[in-house]
All heavy atoms as TSV, in Angstrom:
chain	resi	resn	atom	element	x	y	z
A	1	MET	N	N	0.243	-0.496	-0.611
A	1	MET	CA	C	-0.578	0.585	-1.116
A	1	MET	C	C	-0.329	0.757	-2.639
A	1	MET	O	O	0.770	0.442	-3.095
A	1	MET	CB	C	-0.305	1.894	-0.403
A	1	MET	CG	C	-0.630	1.828	1.105
A	1	MET	SD	S	-0.538	3.399	1.977
A	1	MET	CE	C	-2.206	3.920	1.769
A	2	LEU	N	N	-1.281	1.277	-3.320
A	2	LEU	CA	C	-1.189	1.477	-4.736
A	2	LEU	C	C	-0.629	2.860	-5.047
A	2	LEU	O	O	-1.108	3.845	-4.492
A	2	LEU	CB	C	-2.567	1.310	-5.394
A	2	LEU	CG	C	-2.657	1.485	-6.874
A	2	LEU	CD1	C	-1.906	0.405	-7.565
A	2	LEU	CD2	C	-4.115	1.529	-7.282
A	3	ILE	N	N	0.401	2.954	-5.905
A	3	ILE	CA	C	0.909	4.259	-6.262
A	3	ILE	C	C	-0.023	4.871	-7.242
A	3	ILE	O	O	-0.343	4.331	-8.312
A	3	ILE	CB	C	2.335	4.052	-6.914
A	3	ILE	CG1	C	3.317	3.492	-5.897
A	3	ILE	CG2	C	2.802	5.428	-7.411
A	3	ILE	CD1	C	4.675	3.208	-6.514
A	4	ASP	N	N	-0.481	6.101	-6.914
A	4	ASP	CA	C	-1.395	6.838	-7.773
A	4	ASP	C	C	-0.634	7.783	-8.674
A	4	ASP	O	O	-0.931	7.967	-9.865
A	4	ASP	CB	C	-2.389	7.609	-6.953
A	4	ASP	CG	C	-3.282	6.735	-6.168
A	4	ASP	OD1	O	-3.761	5.695	-6.662
A	4	ASP	OD2	O	-3.566	7.028	-4.990
A	5	SER	N	N	0.401	8.463	-8.106
A	5	SER	CA	C	1.222	9.366	-8.945
A	5	SER	C	C	2.632	9.449	-8.293
A	5	SER	O	O	2.712	9.235	-7.057
A	5	SER	CB	C	0.600	10.755	-9.031
A	5	SER	OG	O	0.494	11.338	-7.745
A	6	VAL	N	N	3.583	9.761	-9.101
A	6	VAL	CA	C	4.967	9.946	-8.639
A	6	VAL	C	C	5.443	11.344	-8.982
A	6	VAL	O	O	5.249	11.791	-10.113
A	6	VAL	CB	C	5.924	8.872	-9.225
A	6	VAL	CG1	C	7.326	9.065	-8.738
A	6	VAL	CG2	C	5.433	7.450	-8.899
A	7	GLU	N	N	6.033	12.038	-8.070
A	7	GLU	CA	C	6.561	13.387	-8.261
A	7	GLU	C	C	8.049	13.348	-8.468
A	7	GLU	O	O	8.775	12.455	-8.038
A	7	GLU	CB	C	6.181	14.271	-7.097
A	7	GLU	CG	C	4.703	14.272	-6.730
A	7	GLU	CD	C	3.801	14.752	-7.869
A	7	GLU	OE1	O	4.208	15.593	-8.639
A	7	GLU	OE2	O	2.675	14.206	-7.964
A	8	ALA	N	N	8.562	14.423	-9.054
A	8	ALA	CA	C	10.005	14.536	-9.339
A	8	ALA	C	C	10.833	14.660	-8.103
A	8	ALA	O	O	12.013	14.369	-8.091
A	8	ALA	CB	C	10.243	15.744	-10.260
A	9	ASP	N	N	10.217	15.008	-6.960
A	9	ASP	CA	C	10.929	15.240	-5.707
A	9	ASP	C	C	11.150	13.902	-4.934
A	9	ASP	O	O	11.606	13.936	-3.779
A	9	ASP	CB	C	10.283	16.290	-4.811
A	9	ASP	CG	C	8.902	15.868	-4.298
A	9	ASP	OD1	O	8.375	14.727	-4.721
A	9	ASP	OD2	O	8.282	16.622	-3.553
A	10	GLY	N	N	10.746	12.776	-5.498
A	10	GLY	CA	C	10.956	11.475	-4.875
A	10	GLY	C	C	9.797	11.106	-3.949
A	10	GLY	O	O	9.983	10.196	-3.152
A	11	THR	N	N	8.684	11.816	-4.055
A	11	THR	CA	C	7.480	11.431	-3.272
A	11	THR	C	C	6.397	10.896	-4.204
A	11	THR	O	O	6.514	11.049	-5.425
A	11	THR	CB	C	6.935	12.619	-2.468
A	11	THR	OG1	O	6.477	13.597	-3.423
A	11	THR	CG2	C	7.939	13.187	-1.533
A	12	ALA	N	N	5.468	10.243	-3.608
A	12	ALA	CA	C	4.355	9.688	-4.436
A	12	ALA	C	C	3.049	9.796	-3.584
A	12	ALA	O	O	3.094	9.748	-2.374
A	12	ALA	CB	C	4.587	8.219	-4.803
A	13	SER	N	N	1.982	9.827	-4.292
A	13	SER	CA	C	0.660	9.690	-3.704
A	13	SER	C	C	0.282	8.289	-3.801
A	13	SER	O	O	0.332	7.682	-4.895
A	13	SER	CB	C	-0.317	10.604	-4.479
A	13	SER	OG	O	-1.639	10.437	-3.976
A	14	VAL	N	N	-0.036	7.662	-2.670
A	14	VAL	CA	C	-0.403	6.247	-2.609
A	14	VAL	C	C	-1.776	6.110	-1.940
A	14	VAL	O	O	-2.181	6.992	-1.189
A	14	VAL	CB	C	0.628	5.342	-1.878
A	14	VAL	CG1	C	1.933	5.383	-2.604
A	14	VAL	CG2	C	0.790	5.863	-0.448
A	15	SER	N	N	-2.508	5.061	-2.241
A	15	SER	CA	C	-3.847	4.938	-1.684
A	15	SER	C	C	-4.174	3.451	-1.387
A	15	SER	O	O	-3.598	2.553	-1.986
A	15	SER	CB	C	-4.890	5.490	-2.597
A	15	SER	OG	O	-4.897	4.878	-3.841
A	16	MET	N	N	-5.117	3.298	-0.442
A	16	MET	CA	C	-5.664	1.995	-0.122
A	16	MET	C	C	-7.001	2.213	0.567
A	16	MET	O	O	-7.041	3.045	1.494
A	16	MET	CB	C	-4.705	1.200	0.798
A	16	MET	CG	C	-5.190	-0.231	1.106
A	16	MET	SD	S	-4.025	-1.190	2.052
A	16	MET	CE	C	-4.440	-0.606	3.694
A	17	ALA	N	N	-8.028	1.543	0.102
A	17	ALA	CA	C	-9.334	1.623	0.700
A	17	ALA	C	C	-9.831	3.035	0.851
A	17	ALA	O	O	-10.434	3.435	1.838
A	17	ALA	CB	C	-9.333	0.936	2.054
A	18	GLY	N	N	-9.584	3.867	-0.160
A	18	GLY	CA	C	-10.063	5.241	-0.156
A	18	GLY	C	C	-9.266	6.206	0.609
A	18	GLY	O	O	-9.606	7.387	0.748
A	19	VAL	N	N	-8.173	5.788	1.228
A	19	VAL	CA	C	-7.277	6.625	2.048
A	19	VAL	C	C	-6.074	6.943	1.233
A	19	VAL	O	O	-5.416	5.999	0.720
A	19	VAL	CB	C	-6.930	5.979	3.367
A	19	VAL	CG1	C	-6.003	6.889	4.197
A	19	VAL	CG2	C	-8.215	5.679	4.189
A	20	THR	N	N	-5.682	8.204	1.113
A	20	THR	CA	C	-4.518	8.616	0.315
A	20	THR	C	C	-3.472	9.187	1.228
A	20	THR	O	O	-3.802	9.947	2.190
A	20	THR	CB	C	-4.918	9.627	-0.753
A	20	THR	OG1	O	-5.903	9.023	-1.560
A	20	THR	CG2	C	-3.750	10.066	-1.569
A	21	HIS	N	N	-2.201	8.880	0.956
A	21	HIS	CA	C	-1.081	9.393	1.703
A	21	HIS	C	C	0.008	9.871	0.753
A	21	HIS	O	O	0.064	9.319	-0.399
A	21	HIS	CB	C	-0.442	8.301	2.633
A	21	HIS	CG	C	-1.353	7.909	3.728
A	21	HIS	ND1	N	-1.508	8.657	4.872
A	21	HIS	CD2	C	-2.096	6.814	3.868
A	21	HIS	CE1	C	-2.335	8.052	5.707
A	21	HIS	NE2	N	-2.706	6.892	5.108
A	22	ARG	N	N	0.829	10.790	1.158
A	22	ARG	CA	C	2.053	11.119	0.414
A	22	ARG	C	C	3.211	10.427	1.158
A	22	ARG	O	O	3.352	10.508	2.311
A	22	ARG	CB	C	2.287	12.623	0.422
A	22	ARG	CG	C	3.570	12.964	-0.267
A	22	ARG	CD	C	3.599	14.092	-1.283
A	22	ARG	NE	N	2.459	14.421	-2.032
A	22	ARG	CZ	C	2.299	13.990	-3.321
A	22	ARG	NH1	N	3.152	13.214	-3.910
A	22	ARG	NH2	N	1.274	14.407	-4.006
A	23	VAL	N	N	4.010	9.697	0.368
A	23	VAL	CA	C	5.151	8.953	0.923
A	23	VAL	C	C	6.424	9.224	0.141
A	23	VAL	O	O	6.368	9.608	-1.024
A	23	VAL	CB	C	4.875	7.442	0.993
A	23	VAL	CG1	C	3.657	7.104	1.878
A	23	VAL	CG2	C	4.665	6.840	-0.386
A	24	ASN	N	N	7.550	8.869	0.704
A	24	ASN	CA	C	8.822	8.919	0.038
A	24	ASN	C	C	9.098	7.577	-0.691
A	24	ASN	O	O	8.975	6.528	-0.058
A	24	ASN	CB	C	9.922	9.213	1.104
A	24	ASN	CG	C	11.268	9.383	0.492
A	24	ASN	OD1	O	11.795	8.601	-0.247
A	24	ASN	ND2	N	11.877	10.529	0.872
A	25	VAL	N	N	9.381	7.660	-1.940
A	25	VAL	CA	C	9.648	6.457	-2.724
A	25	VAL	C	C	11.055	6.284	-3.193
A	25	VAL	O	O	11.384	5.500	-4.068
A	25	VAL	CB	C	8.672	6.376	-3.989
A	25	VAL	CG1	C	7.246	6.162	-3.513
A	25	VAL	CG2	C	8.785	7.617	-4.869
A	26	SER	N	N	11.968	7.038	-2.591
A	26	SER	CA	C	13.392	7.057	-2.966
A	26	SER	C	C	14.079	5.696	-2.713
A	26	SER	O	O	15.162	5.436	-3.240
A	26	SER	CB	C	14.139	8.156	-2.325
A	26	SER	OG	O	14.186	8.009	-0.902
A	27	LEU	N	N	13.535	4.857	-1.882
A	27	LEU	CA	C	14.161	3.544	-1.538
A	27	LEU	C	C	13.794	2.405	-2.456
A	27	LEU	O	O	14.341	1.345	-2.372
A	27	LEU	CB	C	13.784	3.144	-0.095
A	27	LEU	CG	C	14.237	4.170	1.000
A	27	LEU	CD1	C	13.793	3.649	2.378
A	27	LEU	CD2	C	15.718	4.360	0.984
A	28	VAL	N	N	12.830	2.643	-3.346
A	28	VAL	CA	C	12.469	1.624	-4.333
A	28	VAL	C	C	12.875	2.033	-5.744
A	28	VAL	O	O	12.860	3.212	-6.073
A	28	VAL	CB	C	10.950	1.242	-4.309
A	28	VAL	CG1	C	10.605	0.633	-2.950
A	28	VAL	CG2	C	10.083	2.486	-4.579
A	29	ALA	N	N	13.262	1.078	-6.574
A	29	ALA	CA	C	13.740	1.384	-7.902
A	29	ALA	C	C	12.565	1.705	-8.853
A	29	ALA	O	O	11.641	0.897	-8.944
A	29	ALA	CB	C	14.542	0.176	-8.458
A	30	ASP	N	N	12.647	2.798	-9.540
A	30	ASP	CA	C	11.748	3.150	-10.596
A	30	ASP	C	C	10.308	3.002	-10.294
A	30	ASP	O	O	9.568	2.220	-10.944
A	30	ASP	CB	C	12.130	2.382	-11.869
A	30	ASP	CG	C	11.590	2.949	-13.148
A	30	ASP	OD1	O	11.312	4.185	-13.147
A	30	ASP	OD2	O	11.364	2.158	-14.075
A	31	PRO	N	N	9.736	3.641	-9.252
A	31	PRO	CA	C	8.341	3.545	-8.898
A	31	PRO	C	C	7.453	4.170	-9.944
A	31	PRO	O	O	7.811	5.205	-10.553
A	31	PRO	CB	C	8.242	4.273	-7.618
A	31	PRO	CG	C	9.336	5.289	-7.618
A	31	PRO	CD	C	10.472	4.618	-8.383
A	32	LYS	N	N	6.360	3.482	-10.284
A	32	LYS	CA	C	5.436	3.934	-11.339
A	32	LYS	C	C	4.030	3.859	-10.802
A	32	LYS	O	O	3.651	2.932	-10.040
A	32	LYS	CB	C	5.613	3.073	-12.556
A	32	LYS	CG	C	6.907	3.166	-13.227
A	32	LYS	CD	C	6.867	2.312	-14.560
A	32	LYS	CE	C	8.164	2.381	-15.247
A	32	LYS	NZ	N	9.197	1.549	-14.684
A	33	PRO	N	N	3.138	4.744	-11.275
A	33	PRO	CA	C	1.715	4.635	-10.949
A	33	PRO	C	C	1.174	3.241	-11.389
A	33	PRO	O	O	1.609	2.720	-12.392
A	33	PRO	CB	C	1.090	5.754	-11.831
A	33	PRO	CG	C	2.223	6.793	-11.945
A	33	PRO	CD	C	3.411	5.959	-12.087
A	34	GLY	N	N	0.325	2.695	-10.557
A	34	GLY	CA	C	-0.252	1.400	-10.815
A	34	GLY	C	C	0.503	0.236	-10.152
A	34	GLY	O	O	0.003	-0.865	-10.105
A	35	GLU	N	N	1.666	0.559	-9.555
A	35	GLU	CA	C	2.409	-0.445	-8.857
A	35	GLU	C	C	2.071	-0.418	-7.371
A	35	GLU	O	O	1.660	0.594	-6.844
A	35	GLU	CB	C	3.987	-0.219	-8.991
A	35	GLU	CG	C	4.407	-0.439	-10.403
A	35	GLU	CD	C	5.929	-0.211	-10.582
A	35	GLU	OE1	O	6.499	0.708	-9.919
A	35	GLU	OE2	O	6.501	-0.993	-11.328
A	36	TYR	N	N	2.240	-1.576	-6.766
A	36	TYR	CA	C	1.965	-1.668	-5.324
A	36	TYR	C	C	3.283	-1.629	-4.507
A	36	TYR	O	O	4.269	-2.156	-4.972
A	36	TYR	CB	C	1.263	-2.993	-4.979
A	36	TYR	CG	C	-0.196	-3.014	-5.375
A	36	TYR	CD1	C	-0.580	-3.455	-6.634
A	36	TYR	CD2	C	-1.185	-2.556	-4.499
A	36	TYR	CE1	C	-1.900	-3.460	-7.008
A	36	TYR	CE2	C	-2.507	-2.577	-4.850
A	36	TYR	CZ	C	-2.875	-3.058	-6.134
A	36	TYR	OH	O	-4.196	-3.075	-6.488
A	37	VAL	N	N	3.243	-0.945	-3.370
A	37	VAL	CA	C	4.409	-0.883	-2.547
A	37	VAL	C	C	4.010	-1.085	-1.035
A	37	VAL	O	O	2.820	-0.878	-0.668
A	37	VAL	CB	C	5.144	0.476	-2.606
A	37	VAL	CG1	C	5.837	0.620	-3.968
A	37	VAL	CG2	C	4.165	1.658	-2.452
A	38	ILE	N	N	4.958	-1.605	-0.259
A	38	ILE	CA	C	4.801	-1.700	1.159
A	38	ILE	C	C	5.335	-0.379	1.744
A	38	ILE	O	O	6.394	0.056	1.425
A	38	ILE	CB	C	5.541	-2.880	1.713
A	38	ILE	CG1	C	4.928	-4.190	1.212
A	38	ILE	CG2	C	5.524	-2.884	3.292
A	38	ILE	CD1	C	5.651	-5.426	1.620
A	39	ILE	N	N	4.576	0.206	2.671
A	39	ILE	CA	C	4.955	1.502	3.334
A	39	ILE	C	C	5.315	1.216	4.752
A	39	ILE	O	O	4.567	0.563	5.447
A	39	ILE	CB	C	3.784	2.511	3.214
A	39	ILE	CG1	C	3.253	2.680	1.802
A	39	ILE	CG2	C	4.195	3.813	3.851
A	39	ILE	CD1	C	4.279	3.202	0.809
A	40	HIS	N	N	6.429	1.842	5.210
A	40	HIS	CA	C	6.772	1.780	6.601
A	40	HIS	C	C	7.341	3.151	6.997
A	40	HIS	O	O	8.248	3.653	6.321
A	40	HIS	CB	C	7.825	0.722	6.888
A	40	HIS	CG	C	8.279	0.701	8.314
A	40	HIS	ND1	N	7.445	0.285	9.308
A	40	HIS	CD2	C	9.451	1.105	8.886
A	40	HIS	CE1	C	8.057	0.386	10.464
A	40	HIS	NE2	N	9.324	0.845	10.200
A	41	ALA	N	N	6.734	3.775	8.015
A	41	ALA	CA	C	7.190	5.038	8.544
A	41	ALA	C	C	7.293	6.132	7.450
A	41	ALA	O	O	8.257	6.916	7.420
A	41	ALA	CB	C	8.483	4.879	9.266
A	42	GLY	N	N	6.339	6.127	6.493
A	42	GLY	CA	C	6.330	7.177	5.454
A	42	GLY	C	C	7.205	6.898	4.254
A	42	GLY	O	O	7.359	7.736	3.378
A	43	PHE	N	N	7.847	5.719	4.218
A	43	PHE	CA	C	8.739	5.322	3.090
A	43	PHE	C	C	8.239	4.068	2.409
A	43	PHE	O	O	7.850	3.116	3.129
A	43	PHE	CB	C	10.154	5.055	3.597
A	43	PHE	CG	C	10.902	6.287	3.990
A	43	PHE	CD1	C	10.703	6.804	5.229
A	43	PHE	CD2	C	11.795	6.850	3.102
A	43	PHE	CE1	C	11.471	7.938	5.611
A	43	PHE	CE2	C	12.500	8.002	3.466
A	43	PHE	CZ	C	12.297	8.593	4.710
A	44	ALA	N	N	8.231	4.051	1.084
A	44	ALA	CA	C	7.994	2.826	0.352
A	44	ALA	C	C	9.240	1.987	0.477
A	44	ALA	O	O	10.344	2.465	0.167
A	44	ALA	CB	C	7.721	3.115	-1.103
A	45	ILE	N	N	9.166	0.749	1.009
A	45	ILE	CA	C	10.319	-0.044	1.260
A	45	ILE	C	C	10.436	-1.267	0.351
A	45	ILE	O	O	11.488	-1.890	0.304
A	45	ILE	CB	C	10.446	-0.455	2.752
A	45	ILE	CG1	C	9.211	-1.258	3.128
A	45	ILE	CG2	C	10.654	0.802	3.631
A	45	ILE	CD1	C	9.364	-1.925	4.519
A	46	GLU	N	N	9.349	-1.567	-0.347
A	46	GLU	CA	C	9.403	-2.762	-1.226
A	46	GLU	C	C	8.252	-2.716	-2.231
A	46	GLU	O	O	7.156	-2.217	-1.884
A	46	GLU	CB	C	9.189	-4.044	-0.343
A	46	GLU	CG	C	9.230	-5.318	-1.092
A	46	GLU	CD	C	9.055	-6.536	-0.193
A	46	GLU	OE1	O	9.002	-6.407	1.023
A	46	GLU	OE2	O	8.921	-7.606	-0.734
A	47	LYS	N	N	8.538	-3.085	-3.410
A	47	LYS	CA	C	7.532	-3.240	-4.461
A	47	LYS	C	C	6.906	-4.632	-4.381
A	47	LYS	O	O	7.596	-5.580	-4.041
A	47	LYS	CB	C	8.104	-3.107	-5.849
A	47	LYS	CG	C	8.334	-1.656	-6.273
A	47	LYS	CD	C	8.682	-1.688	-7.785
A	47	LYS	CE	C	9.247	-0.421	-8.266
A	47	LYS	NZ	N	9.517	-0.492	-9.685
A	48	LEU	N	N	5.658	-4.769	-4.706
A	48	LEU	CA	C	4.944	-6.061	-4.760
A	48	LEU	C	C	4.390	-6.211	-6.155
A	48	LEU	O	O	3.840	-5.274	-6.752
A	48	LEU	CB	C	3.835	-6.137	-3.768
A	48	LEU	CG	C	4.186	-6.057	-2.318
A	48	LEU	CD1	C	2.944	-6.017	-1.490
A	48	LEU	CD2	C	5.040	-7.270	-1.875
A	49	ASN	N	N	4.428	-7.489	-6.728
A	49	ASN	CA	C	3.683	-7.685	-7.943
A	49	ASN	C	C	2.194	-7.715	-7.648
A	49	ASN	O	O	1.773	-7.827	-6.465
A	49	ASN	CB	C	4.165	-8.876	-8.709
A	49	ASN	CG	C	3.926	-10.221	-7.976
A	49	ASN	OD1	O	2.870	-10.378	-7.383
A	49	ASN	ND2	N	4.861	-11.104	-7.975
A	50	VAL	N	N	1.400	-7.576	-8.645
A	50	VAL	CA	C	-0.050	-7.460	-8.478
A	50	VAL	C	C	-0.649	-8.675	-7.719
A	50	VAL	O	O	-1.420	-8.546	-6.798
A	50	VAL	CB	C	-0.792	-7.300	-9.785
A	50	VAL	CG1	C	-2.316	-7.373	-9.624
A	50	VAL	CG2	C	-0.403	-5.959	-10.429
A	51	GLU	N	N	-0.183	-9.855	-8.075
A	51	GLU	CA	C	-0.730	-11.114	-7.386
A	51	GLU	C	C	-0.365	-11.080	-5.923
A	51	GLU	O	O	-1.234	-11.433	-5.097
A	51	GLU	CB	C	-0.165	-12.363	-8.075
A	51	GLU	CG	C	-0.580	-12.572	-9.547
A	51	GLU	CD	C	0.220	-11.714	-10.525
A	51	GLU	OE1	O	1.305	-11.180	-10.163
A	51	GLU	OE2	O	-0.306	-11.526	-11.666
A	52	GLU	N	N	0.825	-10.718	-5.562
A	52	GLU	CA	C	1.193	-10.745	-4.162
A	52	GLU	C	C	0.481	-9.658	-3.388
A	52	GLU	O	O	0.009	-9.873	-2.265
A	52	GLU	CB	C	2.717	-10.553	-4.027
A	52	GLU	CG	C	3.247	-10.546	-2.603
A	52	GLU	CD	C	3.058	-11.871	-1.850
A	52	GLU	OE1	O	2.981	-12.920	-2.517
A	52	GLU	OE2	O	3.019	-11.821	-0.612
A	53	ALA	N	N	0.338	-8.494	-3.981
A	53	ALA	CA	C	-0.410	-7.386	-3.363
A	53	ALA	C	C	-1.798	-7.766	-3.100
A	53	ALA	O	O	-2.357	-7.597	-1.999
A	53	ALA	CB	C	-0.306	-6.144	-4.214
A	54	GLU	N	N	-2.485	-8.323	-4.091
A	54	GLU	CA	C	-3.889	-8.762	-3.945
A	54	GLU	C	C	-4.051	-9.830	-2.879
A	54	GLU	O	O	-5.031	-9.842	-2.089
A	54	GLU	CB	C	-4.460	-9.180	-5.294
A	54	GLU	CG	C	-4.669	-7.997	-6.249
A	54	GLU	CD	C	-5.139	-8.440	-7.567
A	54	GLU	OE1	O	-5.145	-9.609	-7.960
A	54	GLU	OE2	O	-5.473	-7.479	-8.375
A	55	ALA	N	N	-3.089	-10.764	-2.824
A	55	ALA	CA	C	-3.148	-11.834	-1.827
A	55	ALA	C	C	-2.998	-11.248	-0.414
A	55	ALA	O	O	-3.772	-11.568	0.505
A	55	ALA	CB	C	-2.038	-12.881	-2.065
A	56	ARG	N	N	-2.070	-10.321	-0.271
A	56	ARG	CA	C	-1.891	-9.692	1.078
A	56	ARG	C	C	-3.098	-8.785	1.464
A	56	ARG	O	O	-3.545	-8.838	2.631
A	56	ARG	CB	C	-0.616	-8.865	1.081
A	56	ARG	CG	C	0.603	-9.725	1.073
A	56	ARG	CD	C	1.916	-8.838	1.158
A	56	ARG	NE	N	3.078	-9.655	0.919
A	56	ARG	CZ	C	4.288	-9.308	1.276
A	56	ARG	NH1	N	4.455	-8.145	1.938
A	56	ARG	NH2	N	5.310	-10.072	1.005
A	57	LEU	N	N	-3.622	-8.050	0.491
A	57	LEU	CA	C	-4.778	-7.274	0.797
A	57	LEU	C	C	-5.958	-8.136	1.178
A	57	LEU	O	O	-6.767	-7.791	2.057
A	57	LEU	CB	C	-5.144	-6.398	-0.386
A	57	LEU	CG	C	-4.148	-5.241	-0.649
A	57	LEU	CD1	C	-4.491	-4.609	-1.977
A	57	LEU	CD2	C	-4.231	-4.227	0.472
A	58	GLY	N	N	-6.117	-9.344	0.548
A	58	GLY	CA	C	-7.122	-10.282	0.891
A	58	GLY	C	C	-6.979	-10.736	2.334
A	58	GLY	O	O	-7.971	-10.899	3.060
A	59	LEU	N	N	-5.716	-11.074	2.731
A	59	LEU	CA	C	-5.527	-11.535	4.115
A	59	LEU	C	C	-5.880	-10.384	5.086
A	59	LEU	O	O	-6.451	-10.698	6.120
A	59	LEU	CB	C	-4.062	-11.865	4.253
A	59	LEU	CG	C	-3.630	-13.223	3.558
A	59	LEU	CD1	C	-2.104	-13.391	3.661
A	59	LEU	CD2	C	-4.365	-14.422	4.195
A	60	PHE	N	N	-5.496	-9.161	4.813
A	60	PHE	CA	C	-5.820	-8.068	5.698
A	60	PHE	C	C	-7.377	-7.893	5.845
A	60	PHE	O	O	-7.850	-7.677	6.910
A	60	PHE	CB	C	-5.206	-6.746	5.234
A	60	PHE	CG	C	-3.720	-6.633	5.402
A	60	PHE	CD1	C	-2.956	-6.211	4.384
A	60	PHE	CD2	C	-3.145	-7.003	6.611
A	60	PHE	CE1	C	-1.516	-6.124	4.547
A	60	PHE	CE2	C	-1.746	-6.889	6.813
A	60	PHE	CZ	C	-0.985	-6.437	5.766
A	61	SER	N	N	-8.068	-8.104	4.741
A	61	SER	CA	C	-9.536	-8.007	4.731
A	61	SER	C	C	-10.116	-9.126	5.615
A	61	SER	O	O	-11.046	-8.882	6.373
A	61	SER	CB	C	-10.041	-8.087	3.284
A	61	SER	OG	O	-11.448	-8.031	3.328
A	62	GLU	N	N	-9.565	-10.322	5.496
A	62	GLU	CA	C	-10.054	-11.461	6.297
A	62	GLU	C	C	-9.765	-11.187	7.766
A	62	GLU	O	O	-10.659	-11.429	8.634
A	62	GLU	CB	C	-9.339	-12.738	5.898
A	62	GLU	CG	C	-9.794	-13.319	4.528
A	62	GLU	CD	C	-9.092	-14.574	4.208
A	62	GLU	OE1	O	-8.768	-15.420	5.105
A	62	GLU	OE2	O	-8.769	-14.756	3.034
A	63	LEU	N	N	-8.631	-10.677	8.114
A	63	LEU	CA	C	-8.322	-10.396	9.500
A	63	LEU	C	C	-9.256	-9.279	10.078
A	63	LEU	O	O	-9.718	-9.410	11.216
A	63	LEU	CB	C	-6.850	-9.889	9.619
A	63	LEU	CG	C	-5.760	-10.991	9.470
A	63	LEU	CD1	C	-4.420	-10.359	9.382
A	63	LEU	CD2	C	-5.859	-11.958	10.576
A	64	ALA	N	N	-9.544	-8.288	9.278
A	64	ALA	CA	C	-10.484	-7.219	9.748
A	64	ALA	C	C	-11.884	-7.831	9.968
A	64	ALA	O	O	-12.533	-7.486	10.965
A	64	ALA	CB	C	-10.539	-6.135	8.672
A	65	GLU	N	N	-12.307	-8.707	9.109
A	65	GLU	CA	C	-13.591	-9.409	9.314
A	65	GLU	C	C	-13.623	-10.209	10.590
A	65	GLU	O	O	-14.602	-10.197	11.317
A	65	GLU	CB	C	-13.957	-10.194	8.083
A	65	GLU	CG	C	-15.367	-10.777	8.099
A	65	GLU	CD	C	-16.443	-9.727	8.233
A	65	GLU	OE1	O	-16.311	-8.609	7.670
A	65	GLU	OE2	O	-17.479	-9.976	8.967
A	66	ILE	N	N	-12.543	-10.986	10.816
A	66	ILE	CA	C	-12.472	-11.764	12.036
A	66	ILE	C	C	-12.510	-10.842	13.277
A	66	ILE	O	O	-13.248	-11.149	14.208
A	66	ILE	CB	C	-11.168	-12.647	12.055
A	66	ILE	CG1	C	-11.314	-13.706	11.002
A	66	ILE	CG2	C	-10.888	-13.189	13.407
A	66	ILE	CD1	C	-9.983	-14.397	10.674
A	67	LYS	N	N	-11.817	-9.737	13.212
A	67	LYS	CA	C	-11.770	-8.782	14.336
A	67	LYS	C	C	-13.171	-8.244	14.562
A	67	LYS	O	O	-13.642	-8.135	15.703
A	67	LYS	CB	C	-10.808	-7.675	14.074
A	67	LYS	CG	C	-10.687	-6.703	15.250
A	67	LYS	CD	C	-9.578	-5.678	14.946
A	67	LYS	CE	C	-9.301	-4.790	16.145
A	67	LYS	NZ	N	-10.325	-3.905	16.516
A	68	ARG	N	N	-13.891	-7.862	13.500
A	68	ARG	CA	C	-15.233	-7.327	13.626
A	68	ARG	C	C	-16.148	-8.368	14.252
A	68	ARG	O	O	-16.920	-8.021	15.141
A	68	ARG	CB	C	-15.778	-6.880	12.281
A	68	ARG	CG	C	-15.243	-5.526	11.832
A	68	ARG	CD	C	-15.998	-4.973	10.654
A	68	ARG	NE	N	-15.766	-5.716	9.450
A	68	ARG	CZ	C	-14.756	-5.513	8.579
A	68	ARG	NH1	N	-13.916	-4.510	8.803
A	68	ARG	NH2	N	-14.577	-6.245	7.532
A	69	GLY	N	N	-16.024	-9.638	13.847
A	69	GLY	CA	C	-16.832	-10.666	14.406
A	69	GLY	C	C	-16.557	-10.913	15.877
A	69	GLY	O	O	-17.476	-11.144	16.671
A	70	ALA	N	N	-15.299	-10.823	16.250
A	70	ALA	CA	C	-14.887	-10.999	17.679
A	70	ALA	C	C	-15.440	-9.880	18.508
A	70	ALA	O	O	-15.797	-10.097	19.668
A	70	ALA	CB	C	-13.392	-11.122	17.785
A	71	GLU	N	N	-15.525	-8.655	18.003
A	71	GLU	CA	C	-15.995	-7.526	18.736
A	71	GLU	C	C	-17.494	-7.570	18.986
A	71	GLU	O	O	-17.995	-7.012	19.915
A	71	GLU	CB	C	-15.625	-6.224	18.013
A	71	GLU	CG	C	-14.157	-5.896	18.089
A	71	GLU	CD	C	-13.768	-4.717	17.237
A	71	GLU	OE1	O	-14.595	-4.238	16.391
A	71	GLU	OE2	O	-12.583	-4.287	17.342
A	72	ARG	N	N	-18.234	-8.346	18.154
A	72	ARG	CA	C	-19.697	-8.441	18.288
A	72	ARG	C	C	-20.086	-9.440	19.352
A	72	ARG	O	O	-21.212	-9.421	19.798
A	72	ARG	CB	C	-20.248	-8.924	16.909
A	72	ARG	CG	C	-20.246	-7.859	15.875
A	72	ARG	CD	C	-20.967	-8.275	14.641
A	72	ARG	NE	N	-20.356	-7.608	13.495
A	72	ARG	CZ	C	-20.030	-8.180	12.407
A	72	ARG	NH1	N	-20.209	-9.422	12.155
A	72	ARG	NH2	N	-19.454	-7.431	11.432
A	73	THR	N	N	-19.165	-10.323	19.712
A	73	THR	CA	C	-19.521	-11.321	20.763
A	73	THR	C	C	-19.070	-10.942	22.116
A	73	THR	O	O	-18.422	-10.011	22.376
A	73	THR	CB	C	-18.821	-12.687	20.391
A	73	THR	OG1	O	-17.470	-12.540	20.290
A	73	THR	CG2	C	-19.431	-13.222	19.102
């Protein structure tokens, strides 16, 4: 998910595909708006560089399209 804003209390607003969540970012070093993170159980657990994040998001999009196609048949 993309970090939209970081608060002083160790939380951040993150978003993906128009959905926004508040998560704990205390487990990643120096989180900043514009960075991508992997979220698990409400915690950011890993930062991703832009290229890796875009590649993974592309794979998720492909999987969703395959699933939609399988549901139509």
